[in-house]
C-alpha positions in Angstrom: 5.2 -18.1 0.3 3.5 -16.0 -2.3 4.2 -12.3 -2.9 1.3 -10.2 -2.1 0.3 -7.0 -2.9 -1.3 -4.1 -0.8 -2.6 -0.4 -1.2 -0.6 2.2 0.5 -1.7 5.7 1.1 -5.1 7.4 1.9 -7.8 7.8 -0.6 -8.9 11.3 -0.8 -11.5 11.3 -3.8 -12.0 13.0 -7.0 -11.0 16.3 -7.9 -13.1 18.6 -10.6 -11.4 21.4 -12.2 -13.0 25.2 -11.4 -14.2 25.2 -15.1 -16.5 22.5 -14.6 -17.0 19.5 -16.7 -18.5 16.2 -16.2 -15.3 14.2 -15.5 -12.9 14.7 -12.5 -9.4 16.3 -13.5 -7.9 13.6 -11.2 -8.3 11.4 -8.1 -6.1 12.3 -5.1 -4.3 9.7 -2.7 -2.3 11.0 0.2 0.9 9.3 0.5 3.0 10.3 3.4 3.4 14.4 3.1 2.6 14.1 -0.6 -0.5 14.3 -2.7 -0.6 11.9 -5.6 -2.7 12.7 -8.5 -4.1 9.5 -10.3 -6.0 9.5 -13.6 -9.3 7.3 -13.4 -7.8 4.3 -14.6 -5.0 4.2 -12.1 -7.3 5.2 -9.2 -9.5 2.5 -10.0 -6.7 0.1 -9.9 -5.8 1.4 -6.5 -9.3 1.3 -5.4 -9.5 -2.4 -6.4 -6.5 -3.2 -4.4 -8.7 -3.1 -1.4 -11.0 -5.6 -2.7 -11.5 -9.1 -2.1 -10.9 -9.2 1.9 -10.7 -12.9 1.9 -8.1 -13.2 -0.5 -6.3 -10.6 1.7 -7.1 -12.5 4.8 -5.5 -15.6 3.4 -2.5 -13.8 1.7 -3.5 -14.8 -1.8 -4.1 -11.3 -3.1 -1.3 -11.2 -5.6 -0.2 -8.8 -8.5 -2.2 -11.3 -10.8 -5.3 -11.3 -8.5 -5.3 -7.5 -8.6 -5.2 -7.5 -12.3 -7.6 -10.1 -12.9 -10.0 -7.9 -10.9 -9.2 -4.7 -12.4 -8.8 -5.2 -16.0 -12.7 -5.7 -16.9 -13.1 -1.9 -15.8 -9.7 -0.5 -16.5 -8.7 -2.3 -19.8 -5.9 -4.1 -21.3 -3.1 -1.6 -19.9 -3.9 -2.7 -16.2 -0.7 -4.6 -15.8 1.2 -1.8 -16.6 -0.8 0.6 -14.4 0.1 -1.7 -11.5 3.9 -1.6 -12.2 3.6 2.3 -12.0 1.5 2.5 -8.9 4.3 0.2 -7.5 7.1 2.7 -8.6 5.0 5.3 -7.2 4.6 3.6 -3.9 0.9 3.6 -3.6 1.0 -0.1 -3.9 3.5 -2.3 -2.3 4.6 -6.1 -2.6 6.2 -8.4 -0.2 6.4 -12.0 0.7 4.8 -13.0 3.9 7.3 -15.2 6.0 10.3 -13.7 4.4 12.9 -11.1 4.5 10.8 -8.8 2.3 8.1 -8.5 4.8 10.3 -7.5 7.4 11.8 -4.7 5.4 8.2 -3.8 4.4 7.7 -3.5 8.2 10.4 -1.3 8.7 9.7 1.0 5.8 6.0 1.9 6.2 3.6 3.0 9.1 0.1 2.0 9.8 -2.7 4.2 10.8 -5.9 2.8 12.3 -9.2 4.2 11.0 -11.8 2.3 12.7 -12.9 1.5 16.5 -11.3 -0.9 19.0 -14.6 -2.9 20.1 -12.9 -4.9 22.8 -13.5 -8.5 23.2 -16.7 -10.5 24.4 -17.4 -12.9 27.3 -18.3 -15.5 25.0 -15.0 -15.1 23.1 -12.5 -13.3 25.2 -9.7 -14.8 22.8 -10.7 -12.6 20.1 -10.7 -9.0 19.6 -13.1 -7.0 17.3 -12.5 -3.9 14.8 -15.3 -1.9 13.4 -17.1 1.2 12.8 -20.4 2.4 14.3 -20.7 -0.7 16.5 -20.3 -3.0 13.3 -17.9 -5.7 13.5 -15.5 -5.7 10.4 -12.7 -7.7 11.7 -12.0 -10.2 14.6 -8.2 -10.6 15.3 -6.1 -12.3 18.1 -4.9 -10.0 21.0 -1.2 -9.5 19.8 -2.6 -8.2 16.5 -5.2 -6.0 18.0 -2.5 -4.4 20.4 -0.4 -3.2 17.3 -3.2 -2.1 15.4 -4.5 0.2 18.5 -0.9 1.7 19.1 0.2 1.9 15.5 -0.7 5.6 15.0 2.1 6.5 17.8 4.9 4.7 16.1 7.7 5.6 14.0 7.4 2.4 11.9 5.6 -0.9 12.1 8.7 -2.6 13.0 9.6 -0.2 15.8 6.1 -0.9 17.3 6.5 -4.5 17.3 10.3 -4.3 19.0 8.6 -2.0 21.6 5.7 -4.6 22.2 8.4 -7.7 22.5 10.3 -5.6 25.0 7.4 -4.8 27.1 6.2 -8.4 27.3 9.1 -10.4 26.8 8.7 -12.3 29.9 5.5 -13.6 29.0 5.8 -13.6 25.0 6.5 -16.9 23.5 7.3 -15.5 20.2 10.6 -14.0 19.0 10.3 -10.3 17.6 10.9 -11.9 14.2 8.2 -14.3 14.7 5.7 -11.5 16.0 6.8 -9.4 12.9 5.7 -11.8 10.4 2.4 -12.5 12.2 1.7 -9.1 11.9 2.7 -8.6 8.2 0.3 -11.4 7.4 -2.5 -9.4 9.3 -1.8 -6.1 7.6 -3.5 -6.9 4.1 -6.9 -7.7 5.8 -6.6 -4.6 7.9 -6.1 -2.4 5.1 -8.5 -4.1 2.7 -11.3 -3.8 5.5 -10.7 -0.1 5.5 -9.6 -0.5 9.3 -6.3 0.9 8.6 -3.9 2.7 6.0 -0.4 2.3 5.3 2.1 5.2 4.8 5.6 4.8 3.5 8.5 6.4 5.3 
């Protein structure tokens, strides 16, 4: 499959200096226990990594797609900024269906930032995630369960292993198959602002 790219960290907005001035001194992204100060261009690239939910949902949001979307506002240095953001671990790349996806799950946590809205009588097989009653995503039960409990896990991988042990008798998928399924759902969860990633 194609290597995709996802944003990591929690956006904390602009920071203006005490002395004033019309432009922010930097933009803050919280990553694990660190505050990352990004200049305007880098922050725009990071924000753009949340764009195009459809591409994230179909696992088509690649590095090239990010550069394509961000370059009109950021300029010709966009590709270099992407490289630096990956090095700073506020962007992450992995290939769904491969070993790199499993390594990604072992080295990241997911924190839900939306509300679980349950399912409906009309579509009991689909579960809804949203904010203020507005549905932002519809996901299958396994993904919903992972998402709901992810705030309390030591890593995404550990959560999947725990889930597999609890439902082993009724679960037709192996733990690796469950992991690959969830690694494919993470990009749209993050892009829809229904969760954020934290590196370990």
